[in-house]
mmCIF file of the C-alpha atoms, coordinates in Angstrom:
data_MODEL
# 
_entry.id   MODEL 
# 
loop_
_atom_site.group_PDB 
_atom_site.id 
_atom_site.type_symbol 
_atom_site.label_atom_id 
_atom_site.label_alt_id 
_atom_site.label_comp_id 
_atom_site.label_asym_id 
_atom_site.label_entity_id 
_atom_site.label_seq_id 
_atom_site.pdbx_PDB_ins_code 
_atom_site.Cartn_x 
_atom_site.Cartn_y 
_atom_site.Cartn_z 
_atom_site.occupancy 
_atom_site.B_iso_or_equiv 
_atom_site.pdbx_formal_charge 
_atom_site.auth_seq_id 
_atom_site.auth_comp_id 
_atom_site.auth_asym_id 
_atom_site.auth_atom_id 
_atom_site.pdbx_PDB_model_num 
ATOM 1   C CA . MET A 1 1   ? -4.828  -8.885 15.174  1.00 0.00 ? 1   MET A CA 1 
ATOM 2   C CA . LYS A 1 2   ? -1.198  -7.808 15.357  1.00 0.00 ? 2   LYS A CA 1 
ATOM 3   C CA . LYS A 1 3   ? -0.111  -4.793 17.308  1.00 0.00 ? 3   LYS A CA 1 
ATOM 4   C CA . PHE A 1 4   ? 0.132   -1.780 15.013  1.00 0.00 ? 4   PHE A CA 1 
ATOM 5   C CA . ASP A 1 5   ? 3.804   -1.135 14.269  1.00 0.00 ? 5   ASP A CA 1 
ATOM 6   C CA . LYS A 1 6   ? 3.882   2.375  12.857  1.00 0.00 ? 6   LYS A CA 1 
ATOM 7   C CA . ASP A 1 7   ? 7.644   2.286  12.198  1.00 0.00 ? 7   ASP A CA 1 
ATOM 8   C CA . ALA A 1 8   ? 7.437   -0.977 10.239  1.00 0.00 ? 8   ALA A CA 1 
ATOM 9   C CA . LEU A 1 9   ? 4.539   0.346  8.185   1.00 0.00 ? 9   LEU A CA 1 
ATOM 10  C CA . GLU A 1 10  ? 6.351   3.609  7.436   1.00 0.00 ? 10  GLU A CA 1 
ATOM 11  C CA . LYS A 1 11  ? 9.501   1.672  6.478   1.00 0.00 ? 11  LYS A CA 1 
ATOM 12  C CA . MET A 1 12  ? 7.507   -0.504 4.080   1.00 0.00 ? 12  MET A CA 1 
ATOM 13  C CA . ALA A 1 13  ? 5.884   2.594  2.585   1.00 0.00 ? 13  ALA A CA 1 
ATOM 14  C CA . LYS A 1 14  ? 9.273   4.210  2.109   1.00 0.00 ? 14  LYS A CA 1 
ATOM 15  C CA . ASN A 1 15  ? 10.638  1.060  0.432   1.00 0.00 ? 15  ASN A CA 1 
ATOM 16  C CA . LYS A 1 16  ? 7.656   1.098  -1.943  1.00 0.00 ? 16  LYS A CA 1 
ATOM 17  C CA . ASN A 1 17  ? 8.109   4.834  -2.633  1.00 0.00 ? 17  ASN A CA 1 
ATOM 18  C CA . ILE A 1 18  ? 4.767   5.636  -1.026  1.00 0.00 ? 18  ILE A CA 1 
ATOM 19  C CA . ASP A 1 19  ? 4.647   9.297  -0.017  1.00 0.00 ? 19  ASP A CA 1 
ATOM 20  C CA . LYS A 1 20  ? 2.835   9.706  3.324   1.00 0.00 ? 20  LYS A CA 1 
ATOM 21  C CA . GLU A 1 21  ? 1.676   13.254 2.529   1.00 0.00 ? 21  GLU A CA 1 
ATOM 22  C CA . LYS A 1 22  ? 0.374   12.178 -0.873  1.00 0.00 ? 22  LYS A CA 1 
ATOM 23  C CA . ILE A 1 23  ? -1.597  9.345  0.748   1.00 0.00 ? 23  ILE A CA 1 
ATOM 24  C CA . GLU A 1 24  ? -3.062  11.755 3.314   1.00 0.00 ? 24  GLU A CA 1 
ATOM 25  C CA . THR A 1 25  ? -4.071  14.165 0.532   1.00 0.00 ? 25  THR A CA 1 
ATOM 26  C CA . ILE A 1 26  ? -5.723  11.355 -1.413  1.00 0.00 ? 26  ILE A CA 1 
ATOM 27  C CA . ALA A 1 27  ? -7.502  10.139 1.726   1.00 0.00 ? 27  ALA A CA 1 
ATOM 28  C CA . ASN A 1 28  ? -8.831  13.633 2.385   1.00 0.00 ? 28  ASN A CA 1 
ATOM 29  C CA . ASN A 1 29  ? -10.278 13.719 -1.140  1.00 0.00 ? 29  ASN A CA 1 
ATOM 30  C CA . TYR A 1 30  ? -12.441 10.704 -0.267  1.00 0.00 ? 30  TYR A CA 1 
ATOM 31  C CA . LYS A 1 31  ? -14.016 12.211 2.838   1.00 0.00 ? 31  LYS A CA 1 
ATOM 32  C CA . GLY A 1 32  ? -17.779 12.282 2.491   1.00 0.00 ? 32  GLY A CA 1 
ATOM 33  C CA . LYS A 1 33  ? -17.884 9.699  -0.312  1.00 0.00 ? 33  LYS A CA 1 
ATOM 34  C CA . SER A 1 34  ? -19.915 6.526  -0.025  1.00 0.00 ? 34  SER A CA 1 
ATOM 35  C CA . GLU A 1 35  ? -18.296 3.157  0.484   1.00 0.00 ? 35  GLU A CA 1 
ATOM 36  C CA . ASN A 1 36  ? -19.248 2.132  -3.075  1.00 0.00 ? 36  ASN A CA 1 
ATOM 37  C CA . GLU A 1 37  ? -17.665 5.279  -4.551  1.00 0.00 ? 37  GLU A CA 1 
ATOM 38  C CA . ILE A 1 38  ? -14.456 4.591  -2.653  1.00 0.00 ? 38  ILE A CA 1 
ATOM 39  C CA . ILE A 1 39  ? -14.403 0.914  -3.659  1.00 0.00 ? 39  ILE A CA 1 
ATOM 40  C CA . ASN A 1 40  ? -14.892 1.859  -7.320  1.00 0.00 ? 40  ASN A CA 1 
ATOM 41  C CA . GLU A 1 41  ? -11.957 4.263  -7.098  1.00 0.00 ? 41  GLU A CA 1 
ATOM 42  C CA . LEU A 1 42  ? -9.796  1.625  -5.397  1.00 0.00 ? 42  LEU A CA 1 
ATOM 43  C CA . VAL A 1 43  ? -10.624 -0.808 -8.187  1.00 0.00 ? 43  VAL A CA 1 
ATOM 44  C CA . LYS A 1 44  ? -9.574  1.752  -10.822 1.00 0.00 ? 44  LYS A CA 1 
ATOM 45  C CA . ILE A 1 45  ? -6.324  2.483  -9.003  1.00 0.00 ? 45  ILE A CA 1 
ATOM 46  C CA . GLY A 1 46  ? -5.602  -1.116 -8.039  1.00 0.00 ? 46  GLY A CA 1 
ATOM 47  C CA . ARG A 1 47  ? -5.840  -2.556 -11.544 1.00 0.00 ? 47  ARG A CA 1 
ATOM 48  C CA . ASN A 1 48  ? -2.441  -1.159 -12.441 1.00 0.00 ? 48  ASN A CA 1 
ATOM 49  C CA . LEU A 1 49  ? -0.682  -1.227 -9.087  1.00 0.00 ? 49  LEU A CA 1 
ATOM 50  C CA . ASP A 1 50  ? 2.420   -3.422 -8.998  1.00 0.00 ? 50  ASP A CA 1 
ATOM 51  C CA . GLY A 1 51  ? 3.211   -5.263 -5.791  1.00 0.00 ? 51  GLY A CA 1 
ATOM 52  C CA . LYS A 1 52  ? -0.249  -4.807 -4.348  1.00 0.00 ? 52  LYS A CA 1 
ATOM 53  C CA . GLU A 1 53  ? -0.433  -8.360 -3.026  1.00 0.00 ? 53  GLU A CA 1 
ATOM 54  C CA . GLU A 1 54  ? 2.641   -7.837 -0.843  1.00 0.00 ? 54  GLU A CA 1 
ATOM 55  C CA . VAL A 1 55  ? 1.372   -4.542 0.539   1.00 0.00 ? 55  VAL A CA 1 
ATOM 56  C CA . ILE A 1 56  ? -2.098  -5.957 1.192   1.00 0.00 ? 56  ILE A CA 1 
ATOM 57  C CA . SER A 1 57  ? -0.739  -9.003 3.008   1.00 0.00 ? 57  SER A CA 1 
ATOM 58  C CA . LYS A 1 58  ? 1.189   -6.745 5.374   1.00 0.00 ? 58  LYS A CA 1 
ATOM 59  C CA . ILE A 1 59  ? -1.729  -4.394 5.929   1.00 0.00 ? 59  ILE A CA 1 
ATOM 60  C CA . LYS A 1 60  ? -4.100  -7.270 6.708   1.00 0.00 ? 60  LYS A CA 1 
ATOM 61  C CA . GLY A 1 61  ? -2.071  -8.044 9.819   1.00 0.00 ? 61  GLY A CA 1 
ATOM 62  C CA . PHE A 1 62  ? -3.282  -4.772 11.310  1.00 0.00 ? 62  PHE A CA 1 
ATOM 63  C CA . LEU A 1 63  ? -6.971  -5.289 10.510  1.00 0.00 ? 63  LEU A CA 1 
ATOM 64  C CA . ASN A 1 64  ? -9.745  -6.921 12.447  1.00 0.00 ? 64  ASN A CA 1 
ATOM 65  C CA . GLU A 1 65  ? -11.802 -9.707 10.848  1.00 0.00 ? 65  GLU A CA 1 
ATOM 66  C CA . LYS A 1 66  ? -14.483 -7.383 9.433   1.00 0.00 ? 66  LYS A CA 1 
ATOM 67  C CA . GLN A 1 67  ? -11.918 -5.008 7.933   1.00 0.00 ? 67  GLN A CA 1 
ATOM 68  C CA . ALA A 1 68  ? -9.923  -7.889 6.442   1.00 0.00 ? 68  ALA A CA 1 
ATOM 69  C CA . LYS A 1 69  ? -13.116 -9.228 4.810   1.00 0.00 ? 69  LYS A CA 1 
ATOM 70  C CA . LYS A 1 70  ? -13.839 -5.843 3.234   1.00 0.00 ? 70  LYS A CA 1 
ATOM 71  C CA . LEU A 1 71  ? -10.268 -5.647 1.994   1.00 0.00 ? 71  LEU A CA 1 
ATOM 72  C CA . ASP A 1 72  ? -10.605 -9.137 0.492   1.00 0.00 ? 72  ASP A CA 1 
ATOM 73  C CA . ASP A 1 73  ? -13.810 -8.030 -1.239  1.00 0.00 ? 73  ASP A CA 1 
ATOM 74  C CA . VAL A 1 74  ? -12.045 -5.006 -2.720  1.00 0.00 ? 74  VAL A CA 1 
ATOM 75  C CA . MET A 1 75  ? -9.114  -7.142 -3.878  1.00 0.00 ? 75  MET A CA 1 
ATOM 76  C CA . ASN A 1 76  ? -11.527 -9.584 -5.543  1.00 0.00 ? 76  ASN A CA 1 
ATOM 77  C CA . LYS A 1 77  ? -13.185 -6.689 -7.373  1.00 0.00 ? 77  LYS A CA 1 
ATOM 78  C CA . ILE A 1 78  ? -9.760  -5.461 -8.477  1.00 0.00 ? 78  ILE A CA 1 
ATOM 79  C CA . SER A 1 79  ? -8.906  -8.935 -9.791  1.00 0.00 ? 79  SER A CA 1 
ATOM 80  C CA . GLU A 1 80  ? -12.201 -9.078 -11.677 1.00 0.00 ? 80  GLU A CA 1 
ATOM 81  C CA . ALA A 1 81  ? -11.528 -5.633 -13.162 1.00 0.00 ? 81  ALA A CA 1 
ATOM 82  C CA . GLU A 1 82  ? -8.054  -6.741 -14.276 1.00 0.00 ? 82  GLU A CA 1 
ATOM 83  C CA . ILE A 1 83  ? -9.532  -9.804 -15.996 1.00 0.00 ? 83  ILE A CA 1 
ATOM 84  C CA . ASN A 1 84  ? -12.238 -7.698 -17.674 1.00 0.00 ? 84  ASN A CA 1 
ATOM 85  C CA . GLN A 1 85  ? -9.640  -5.172 -18.818 1.00 0.00 ? 85  GLN A CA 1 
ATOM 86  C CA . LYS A 1 86  ? -7.488  -7.914 -20.388 1.00 0.00 ? 86  LYS A CA 1 
ATOM 87  C CA . THR A 1 87  ? -10.512 -9.555 -22.009 1.00 0.00 ? 87  THR A CA 1 
ATOM 88  C CA . THR A 1 88  ? -11.701 -6.238 -23.448 1.00 0.00 ? 88  THR A CA 1 
ATOM 89  C CA . LYS A 1 89  ? -8.273  -5.566 -24.948 1.00 0.00 ? 89  LYS A CA 1 
ATOM 90  C CA . LYS A 1 90  ? -8.210  -9.009 -26.569 1.00 0.00 ? 90  LYS A CA 1 
ATOM 91  C CA . VAL A 1 91  ? -11.706 -8.568 -28.007 1.00 0.00 ? 91  VAL A CA 1 
ATOM 92  C CA . LYS A 1 92  ? -10.737 -5.199 -29.473 1.00 0.00 ? 92  LYS A CA 1 
ATOM 93  C CA . ARG A 1 93  ? -7.625  -6.730 -31.058 1.00 0.00 ? 93  ARG A CA 1 
ATOM 94  C CA . VAL A 1 94  ? -9.627  -9.583 -32.569 1.00 0.00 ? 94  VAL A CA 1 
ATOM 95  C CA . LYS A 1 95  ? -12.229 -7.156 -33.977 1.00 0.00 ? 95  LYS A CA 1 
ATOM 96  C CA . LYS A 1 96  ? -9.473  -4.991 -35.396 1.00 0.00 ? 96  LYS A CA 1 
ATOM 97  C CA . ILE A 1 97  ? -7.801  -8.017 -37.054 1.00 0.00 ? 97  ILE A CA 1 
ATOM 98  C CA . LYS A 1 98  ? -11.139 -9.218 -38.512 1.00 0.00 ? 98  LYS A CA 1 
ATOM 99  C CA . LYS A 1 99  ? -11.903 -5.710 -39.785 1.00 0.00 ? 99  LYS A CA 1 
ATOM 100 C CA . GLY A 1 100 ? -8.491  -5.180 -41.346 1.00 0.00 ? 100 GLY A CA 1 
# 
């Protein structure tokens, strides 16, 4: 595990227009929620997040093996949700074309 470089992480966040106070507010909203509730929310948010792979790869350097595995699991769920979302849209278009 890499040494936590707070300055590098804050610089990356600033480059990605990630507001530290907004992130802290969001994090506070998840206090007391179960792991599954949080993962479901992350999946909803992550489906439409551009550049997530780059951010995740940098974050993983600060995680231990167990944390990195959980993050990989969440990213896999996000990928599955993206695929399901695209498939659902295509099915709706096909039904609409057949109907019309």
